[in-house]
ZADO-1210 file (C-alpha; in nm, 4 decimals, padded with zeros to 6 digits):
<atoms>
<atom x="02.4847" y="-00.1126" z="-01.6336" code="MET" pos="1"/>
<atom x="02.4975" y="00.0517" z="-01.2827" code="SER" pos="2"/>
<atom x="02.8255" y="-00.0832" z="-01.1924" code="ASP" pos="3"/>
<atom x="02.9842" y="-00.0232" z="-01.4911" code="ASP" pos="4"/>
<atom x="03.2382" y="00.2443" z="-01.3468" code="TRP" pos="5"/>
<atom x="03.3978" y="-00.0313" z="-01.1449" code="ARG" pos="6"/>
<atom x="03.5968" y="-00.1512" z="-01.4731" code="ARG" pos="7"/>
<atom x="03.7810" y="00.1920" z="-01.5073" code="SER" pos="8"/>
<atom x="04.0538" y="00.2491" z="-01.2830" code="SER" pos="9"/>
<atom x="04.0060" y="00.5974" z="-01.3165" code="SER" pos="10"/>
<atom x="03.6637" y="00.6155" z="-01.1652" code="LYS" pos="11"/>
<atom x="03.7710" y="00.3685" z="-00.9337" code="ARG" pos="12"/>
<atom x="04.0153" y="00.6371" z="-00.8001" code="PHE" pos="13"/>
<atom x="03.7380" y="00.9152" z="-00.8063" code="GLN" pos="14"/>
<atom x="03.5111" y="00.6931" z="-00.5653" code="VAL" pos="15"/>
<atom x="03.8187" y="00.6582" z="-00.3386" code="ALA" pos="16"/>
<atom x="03.9200" y="01.0135" z="-00.3271" code="ALA" pos="17"/>
<atom x="03.5590" y="01.1597" z="-00.3090" code="ILE" pos="18"/>
<atom x="03.5201" y="00.9704" z="-00.0136" code="ALA" pos="19"/>
<atom x="03.8271" y="01.0382" z="00.1540" code="ALA" pos="20"/>
<atom x="03.7671" y="01.4073" z="00.1162" code="LEU" pos="21"/>
<atom x="03.3598" y="01.4008" z="00.1855" code="GLY" pos="22"/>
<atom x="03.3823" y="01.2771" z="00.5120" code="TYR" pos="23"/>
<atom x="03.6354" y="01.5065" z="00.6965" code="PRO" pos="24"/>
<atom x="03.4695" y="01.7938" z="00.4503" code="LEU" pos="25"/>
<atom x="03.0837" y="01.6874" z="00.6002" code="ILE" pos="26"/>
<atom x="03.2186" y="01.6529" z="00.9883" code="SER" pos="27"/>
<atom x="03.4157" y="01.9908" z="01.0009" code="LEU" pos="28"/>
<atom x="03.1128" y="02.1494" z="00.8597" code="LEU" pos="29"/>
<atom x="02.8548" y="01.9325" z="01.0837" code="GLY" pos="30"/>
<atom x="03.0730" y="02.0465" z="01.4216" code="HIS" pos="31"/>
<atom x="03.0092" y="02.4151" z="01.3674" code="THR" pos="32"/>
<atom x="02.6360" y="02.3982" z="01.2608" code="LEU" pos="33"/>
<atom x="02.4069" y="02.4722" z="01.5633" code="ARG" pos="34"/>
<atom x="02.1169" y="02.2795" z="01.6286" code="TRP" pos="35"/>
<atom x="01.7268" y="02.3501" z="01.7336" code="ARG" pos="36"/>
<atom x="01.5328" y="02.0435" z="01.7667" code="VAL" pos="37"/>
<atom x="01.2172" y="01.9894" z="01.8685" code="GLU" pos="38"/>
<atom x="01.0563" y="01.6442" z="01.8465" code="GLY" pos="39"/>
<atom x="01.3413" y="01.3877" z="01.8629" code="LEU" pos="40"/>
<atom x="01.1767" y="01.2298" z="02.1561" code="HIS" pos="41"/>
<atom x="00.9362" y="01.0521" z="01.8687" code="HIS" pos="42"/>
<atom x="01.2761" y="00.8925" z="01.7652" code="PHE" pos="43"/>
<atom x="01.4001" y="00.7650" z="02.0740" code="GLU" pos="44"/>
<atom x="01.0619" y="00.6302" z="02.2399" code="SER" pos="45"/>
<atom x="00.9999" y="00.4194" z="01.8914" code="ALA" pos="46"/>
<atom x="01.3737" y="00.2855" z="01.9577" code="VAL" pos="47"/>
<atom x="01.3332" y="00.2138" z="02.3222" code="ALA" pos="48"/>
<atom x="00.9923" y="00.0331" z="02.2707" code="SER" pos="49"/>
<atom x="01.2218" y="-00.1959" z="01.9917" code="GLY" pos="50"/>
<atom x="00.9604" y="-00.0633" z="01.7329" code="ARG" pos="51"/>
<atom x="01.2689" y="00.1259" z="01.5785" code="ALA" pos="52"/>
<atom x="01.1331" y="00.3365" z="01.2712" code="PRO" pos="53"/>
<atom x="01.1235" y="00.3899" z="00.9161" code="VAL" pos="54"/>
<atom x="01.2529" y="00.7650" z="00.9271" code="MET" pos="55"/>
<atom x="01.1462" y="00.9614" z="00.5938" code="THR" pos="56"/>
<atom x="01.2686" y="01.3011" z="00.4841" code="PHE" pos="57"/>
<atom x="01.3206" y="01.4942" z="00.1658" code="TRP" pos="58"/>
<atom x="01.6552" y="01.4093" z="-00.0622" code="HIS" pos="59"/>
<atom x="01.7429" y="01.7504" z="-00.0463" code="GLY" pos="60"/>
<atom x="01.8232" y="01.7636" z="00.3121" code="ARG" pos="61"/>
<atom x="02.0544" y="01.4550" z="00.3033" code="ILE" pos="62"/>
<atom x="02.3509" y="01.6285" z="00.4239" code="LEU" pos="63"/>
<atom x="02.2365" y="01.7722" z="00.7080" code="SER" pos="64"/>
<atom x="02.0485" y="01.4457" z="00.7962" code="ALA" pos="65"/>
<atom x="02.3631" y="01.2395" z="00.7692" code="THR" pos="66"/>
<atom x="02.5875" y="01.4131" z="01.0123" code="PHE" pos="67"/>
<atom x="02.3132" y="01.4801" z="01.2600" code="TYR" pos="68"/>
<atom x="02.2093" y="01.1222" z="01.2876" code="PHE" pos="69"/>
<atom x="02.5109" y="00.9606" z="01.2791" code="ARG" pos="70"/>
<atom x="02.6489" y="00.6855" z="01.5104" code="GLY" pos="71"/>
<atom x="02.2894" y="00.5826" z="01.5478" code="ARG" pos="72"/>
<atom x="02.3077" y="00.2573" z="01.3803" code="GLY" pos="73"/>
<atom x="02.0732" y="00.3764" z="01.0733" code="ILE" pos="74"/>
<atom x="02.0798" y="00.1424" z="00.7945" code="VAL" pos="75"/>
<atom x="01.9729" y="00.3450" z="00.4440" code="VAL" pos="76"/>
<atom x="01.9129" y="00.2573" z="00.0736" code="MET" pos="77"/>
<atom x="02.2009" y="00.3548" z="-00.1707" code="THR" pos="78"/>
<atom x="02.2487" y="00.3044" z="-00.5312" code="SER" pos="79"/>
<atom x="02.4912" y="00.0633" z="-00.6836" code="GLU" pos="80"/>
<atom x="02.5874" y="00.2829" z="-00.9428" code="ASN" pos="81"/>
<atom x="02.8925" y="00.5513" z="-00.9142" code="PHE" pos="82"/>
<atom x="02.7407" y="00.8297" z="-00.6665" code="ASP" pos="83"/>
<atom x="02.5986" y="00.5732" z="-00.4523" code="GLY" pos="84"/>
<atom x="02.9282" y="00.4008" z="-00.3764" code="GLU" pos="85"/>
<atom x="03.1168" y="00.7237" z="-00.2632" code="TRP" pos="86"/>
<atom x="02.8167" y="00.7861" z="-00.0629" code="ILE" pos="87"/>
<atom x="02.7582" y="00.4411" z="00.0932" code="ALA" pos="88"/>
<atom x="03.1474" y="00.4773" z="00.1977" code="ARG" pos="89"/>
<atom x="03.1258" y="00.7810" z="00.3620" code="ILE" pos="90"/>
<atom x="02.7819" y="00.7423" z="00.5639" code="ILE" pos="91"/>
<atom x="02.9559" y="00.3993" z="00.6649" code="GLU" pos="92"/>
<atom x="03.2280" y="00.6496" z="00.8236" code="ARG" pos="93"/>
<atom x="02.9477" y="00.8193" z="00.9916" code="PHE" pos="94"/>
<atom x="02.7659" y="00.4683" z="01.1498" code="GLY" pos="95"/>
<atom x="02.4834" y="00.4005" z="00.9384" code="TYR" pos="96"/>
<atom x="02.4420" y="00.0427" z="00.7630" code="GLY" pos="97"/>
<atom x="02.3698" y="00.0612" z="00.3857" code="THR" pos="98"/>
<atom x="02.1164" y="-00.1535" z="00.1701" code="ALA" pos="99"/>
<atom x="02.2681" y="-00.1663" z="-00.1618" code="ARG" pos="100"/>
<atom x="02.0247" y="-00.1057" z="-00.4270" code="GLY" pos="101"/>
<atom x="01.7538" y="00.1536" z="-00.5766" code="SER" pos="102"/>
<atom x="01.4221" y="00.1997" z="-00.7607" code="THR" pos="103"/>
<atom x="01.5628" y="00.1233" z="-01.0312" code="SER" pos="104"/>
<atom x="01.8379" y="-00.1737" z="-00.9720" code="ARG" pos="105"/>
<atom x="01.8647" y="-00.3791" z="-00.7245" code="GLY" pos="106"/>
<atom x="01.5544" y="-00.2789" z="-00.5262" code="GLY" pos="107"/>
<atom x="01.3575" y="-00.5780" z="-00.4278" code="ARG" pos="108"/>
<atom x="01.6471" y="-00.7107" z="-00.2884" code="ARG" pos="109"/>
<atom x="01.7920" y="-00.3857" z="-00.0787" code="ALA" pos="110"/>
<atom x="01.4353" y="-00.3403" z="00.0267" code="LEU" pos="111"/>
<atom x="01.4150" y="-00.6913" z="00.1881" code="LEU" pos="112"/>
<atom x="01.7535" y="-00.6312" z="00.3346" code="GLN" pos="113"/>
<atom x="01.6150" y="-00.3335" z="00.5352" code="LEU" pos="114"/>
<atom x="01.2897" y="-00.5401" z="00.6442" code="VAL" pos="115"/>
<atom x="01.5384" y="-00.7848" z="00.8191" code="ARG" pos="116"/>
<atom x="01.7244" y="-00.4780" z="00.9529" code="ASP" pos="117"/>
<atom x="01.4377" y="-00.3074" z="01.1185" code="ILE" pos="118"/>
<atom x="01.3022" y="-00.6365" z="01.2310" code="LYS" pos="119"/>
<atom x="01.6429" y="-00.6973" z="01.4348" code="GLU" pos="120"/>
<atom x="01.5829" y="-00.3439" z="01.5872" code="GLY" pos="121"/>
<atom x="01.8023" y="-00.0811" z="01.3260" code="LYS" pos="122"/>
<atom x="01.6303" y="00.2361" z="01.2452" code="PRO" pos="123"/>
<atom x="01.5806" y="00.2507" z="00.8912" code="ALA" pos="124"/>
<atom x="01.6560" y="00.5973" z="00.6507" code="GLY" pos="125"/>
<atom x="01.4977" y="00.6880" z="00.3127" code="PHE" pos="126"/>
<atom x="01.4789" y="00.9778" z="00.1448" code="ALA" pos="127"/>
<atom x="01.1086" y="00.9464" z="00.0195" code="VAL" pos="128"/>
<atom x="01.1877" y="01.1455" z="-00.3237" code="ASP" pos="129"/>
<atom x="01.4741" y="00.9981" z="-00.4203" code="GLY" pos="130"/>
<atom x="01.6802" y="00.8651" z="-00.6130" code="PRO" pos="131"/>
<atom x="01.5527" y="01.0821" z="-00.9007" code="ARG" pos="132"/>
<atom x="01.2514" y="01.2509" z="-00.7794" code="GLY" pos="133"/>
<atom x="01.0324" y="01.4300" z="-00.8709" code="PRO" pos="134"/>
<atom x="01.1287" y="01.6472" z="-00.6043" code="ALA" pos="135"/>
<atom x="00.8876" y="01.6519" z="-00.3038" code="ARG" pos="136"/>
<atom x="00.7054" y="01.3586" z="-00.4002" code="VAL" pos="137"/>
<atom x="00.7262" y="01.0608" z="-00.2044" code="ALA" pos="138"/>
<atom x="00.7816" y="00.7406" z="-00.3931" code="GLN" pos="139"/>
<atom x="00.5666" y="00.4343" z="-00.2548" code="PRO" pos="140"/>
<atom x="00.8855" y="00.2794" z="-00.1042" code="GLY" pos="141"/>
<atom x="00.8895" y="00.3867" z="00.2236" code="ALA" pos="142"/>
<atom x="00.5193" y="00.2799" z="00.2997" code="VAL" pos="143"/>
<atom x="00.5705" y="-00.0558" z="00.1421" code="TRP" pos="144"/>
<atom x="00.8657" y="-00.1079" z="00.3789" code="LEU" pos="145"/>
<atom x="00.7043" y="-00.0001" z="00.6987" code="ALA" pos="146"/>
<atom x="00.4181" y="-00.2227" z="00.6484" code="GLY" pos="147"/>
<atom x="00.6165" y="-00.5296" z="00.5449" code="ALA" pos="148"/>
<atom x="00.8224" y="-00.4961" z="00.8871" code="ALA" pos="149"/>
<atom x="00.5340" y="-00.3715" z="01.0849" code="ASP" pos="150"/>
<atom x="00.7177" y="-00.0379" z="01.1850" code="ARG" pos="151"/>
<atom x="00.5999" y="00.3286" z="01.2030" code="PRO" pos="152"/>
<atom x="00.7184" y="00.5963" z="00.9291" code="LEU" pos="153"/>
<atom x="00.8690" y="00.8561" z="01.1404" code="LEU" pos="154"/>
<atom x="00.8712" y="01.1435" z="00.9148" code="PRO" pos="155"/>
<atom x="01.1218" y="01.5033" z="01.0012" code="PHE" pos="156"/>
<atom x="01.2792" y="01.8199" z="00.8264" code="HIS" pos="157"/>
<atom x="01.5672" y="02.0486" z="00.8546" code="LEU" pos="158"/>
<atom x="01.5870" y="02.3682" z="00.7474" code="GLU" pos="159"/>
<atom x="01.9288" y="02.5770" z="00.7955" code="ALA" pos="160"/>
<atom x="01.9433" y="02.9517" z="00.8660" code="SER" pos="161"/>
<atom x="02.1854" y="03.0047" z="00.6179" code="ARG" pos="162"/>
<atom x="02.2876" y="02.7821" z="00.3046" code="TYR" pos="163"/>
<atom x="02.4202" y="02.7477" z="-00.0244" code="TRP" pos="164"/>
<atom x="02.1530" y="02.5350" z="-00.2772" code="GLU" pos="165"/>
<atom x="02.2726" y="02.3372" z="-00.5759" code="LEU" pos="166"/>
<atom x="02.1201" y="02.3139" z="-00.8578" code="ARG" pos="167"/>
<atom x="02.0424" y="01.9663" z="-00.8899" code="SER" pos="168"/>
<atom x="01.6909" y="01.8088" z="-00.9353" code="TRP" pos="169"/>
<atom x="01.6460" y="01.7694" z="-00.5208" code="ASP" pos="170"/>
<atom x="01.7479" y="02.1396" z="-00.4487" code="ARG" pos="171"/>
<atom x="02.0533" y="02.0037" z="-00.2458" code="THR" pos="172"/>
<atom x="02.0731" y="02.2294" z="00.0975" code="GLN" pos="173"/>
<atom x="02.3921" y="02.2663" z="00.2285" code="ILE" pos="174"/>
<atom x="02.4345" y="02.4703" z="00.5547" code="PRO" pos="175"/>
<atom x="02.6691" y="02.7375" z="00.5749" code="LYS" pos="176"/>
<atom x="02.9352" y="02.7086" z="00.8420" code="PRO" pos="177"/>
<atom x="02.8306" y="02.8594" z="01.1872" code="PHE" pos="178"/>
<atom x="02.4910" y="02.8705" z="01.0674" code="SER" pos="179"/>
<atom x="02.1592" y="02.7197" z="01.2516" code="THR" pos="180"/>
<atom x="01.9915" y="02.3977" z="01.1541" code="VAL" pos="181"/>
<atom x="01.6529" y="02.3098" z="01.2642" code="ALA" pos="182"/>
<atom x="01.5171" y="01.9690" z="01.2736" code="LEU" pos="183"/>
<atom x="01.1709" y="01.9000" z="01.3403" code="VAL" pos="184"/>
<atom x="01.0669" y="01.5338" z="01.3936" code="VAL" pos="185"/>
<atom x="00.7055" y="01.4306" z="01.3372" code="GLY" pos="186"/>
<atom x="00.4751" y="01.2056" z="01.4779" code="GLU" pos="187"/>
<atom x="00.4832" y="00.7959" z="01.4057" code="PRO" pos="188"/>
<atom x="00.2423" y="00.6982" z="01.1299" code="LEU" pos="189"/>
<atom x="00.1352" y="00.3711" z="01.1186" code="VAL" pos="190"/>
<atom x="00.1579" y="00.1742" z="00.8621" code="VAL" pos="191"/>
<atom x="-00.0887" y="-00.1428" z="00.9189" code="PRO" pos="192"/>
<atom x="00.0693" y="-00.4665" z="00.7204" code="PRO" pos="193"/>
<atom x="-00.1004" y="-00.5972" z="00.4124" code="ASP" pos="194"/>
<atom x="-00.2842" y="-00.3068" z="00.3017" code="LEU" pos="195"/>
<atom x="-00.4566" y="-00.2981" z="-00.0021" code="PRO" pos="196"/>
<atom x="-00.3416" y="-00.0227" z="-00.2625" code="ASP" pos="197"/>
<atom x="-00.5829" y="00.2571" z="-00.2461" code="PRO" pos="198"/>
<atom x="-00.5252" y="00.2709" z="00.1423" code="GLU" pos="199"/>
<atom x="-00.1323" y="00.2385" z="00.0692" code="ARG" pos="200"/>
<atom x="-00.1563" y="00.5585" z="-00.1497" code="GLU" pos="201"/>
<atom x="-00.3613" y="00.7532" z="00.1252" code="ALA" pos="202"/>
<atom x="-00.0909" y="00.6636" z="00.3844" code="VAL" pos="203"/>
<atom x="00.1834" y="00.8069" z="00.0665" code="ARG" pos="204"/>
<atom x="-00.0621" y="01.1171" z="00.0373" code="LEU" pos="205"/>
<atom x="-00.0979" y="01.1529" z="00.4388" code="ASP" pos="206"/>
<atom x="00.3376" y="01.1350" z="00.4666" code="LEU" pos="207"/>
<atom x="00.3763" y="01.3977" z="00.1889" code="GLU" pos="208"/>
<atom x="00.1313" y="01.6484" z="00.3831" code="SER" pos="209"/>
<atom x="00.3107" y="01.5879" z="00.6863" code="ARG" pos="210"/>
<atom x="00.6502" y="01.6501" z="00.5808" code="LEU" pos="211"/>
<atom x="00.5198" y="01.9796" z="00.4104" code="ARG" pos="212"/>
<atom x="00.3706" y="02.0569" z="00.7733" code="ALA" pos="213"/>
<atom x="00.6653" y="01.9869" z="00.9256" code="LEU" pos="214"/>
<atom x="00.9068" y="02.1891" z="00.6443" code="GLU" pos="215"/>
<atom x="00.6857" y="02.5062" z="00.7342" code="THR" pos="216"/>
<atom x="00.7834" y="02.4766" z="01.1204" code="ARG" pos="217"/>
<atom x="01.1514" y="02.3979" z="01.0574" code="ALA" pos="218"/>
<atom x="01.1198" y="02.7530" z="00.8507" code="LEU" pos="219"/>
<atom x="00.9763" y="02.9140" z="01.1229" code="GLU" pos="220"/>
<atom x="01.2460" y="02.7520" z="01.3855" code="LEU" pos="221"/>
<atom x="01.5532" y="02.8392" z="01.1867" code="SER" pos="222"/>
<atom x="01.4476" y="03.2227" z="01.1685" code="GLY" pos="223"/>
<atom x="01.3721" y="03.2642" z="00.7667" code="ARG" pos="224"/>
<atom x="00.9757" y="03.2501" z="00.8315" code="ARG" pos="225"/>
</atoms>
């Protein structure tokens, strides 16, 4: 069960310790970074118009995304397992809201909570290839969410000029201190409500294609291509 860790005092201590250390470390690193940003007006315009978007990105860029978009009231889905708990505690300190669940457990409940939050005017953040991958393959959840809430998808990508890369399934990128991070936000992708499955799949593939194009542009802005 995903919440078995709660029965272990040592696991509860680990969650508290990771969260207590993680927030200041990410904050300290983030404040050393330089940013090159392109397309942020797409996000600002969507929020100002009252149509808060479903922001979509690859799971491997979660660290830099968390820091940059802090304090904007974005709501994200986090798992109810051990990792999801310390992640939730950290991002809440950065000003994010959380809907607890994943594609394997509690996902429907969390998605419905996200729909309610979005309709109240809060943007959502969605790592579209999470929580387990495969990497760079968009899962259908974000497309469903955008259609159910009648809000646009807003893809974005980040690339650091210098970084460490973890040997995790998503190849998590950790920017090195004082590096430059390029953020490229794409145009909104409208998802009509009640799309039939074939058209929803076409939107999912379009989203993947847009994320790949944004990656290419972010690599150029970061100076790595």
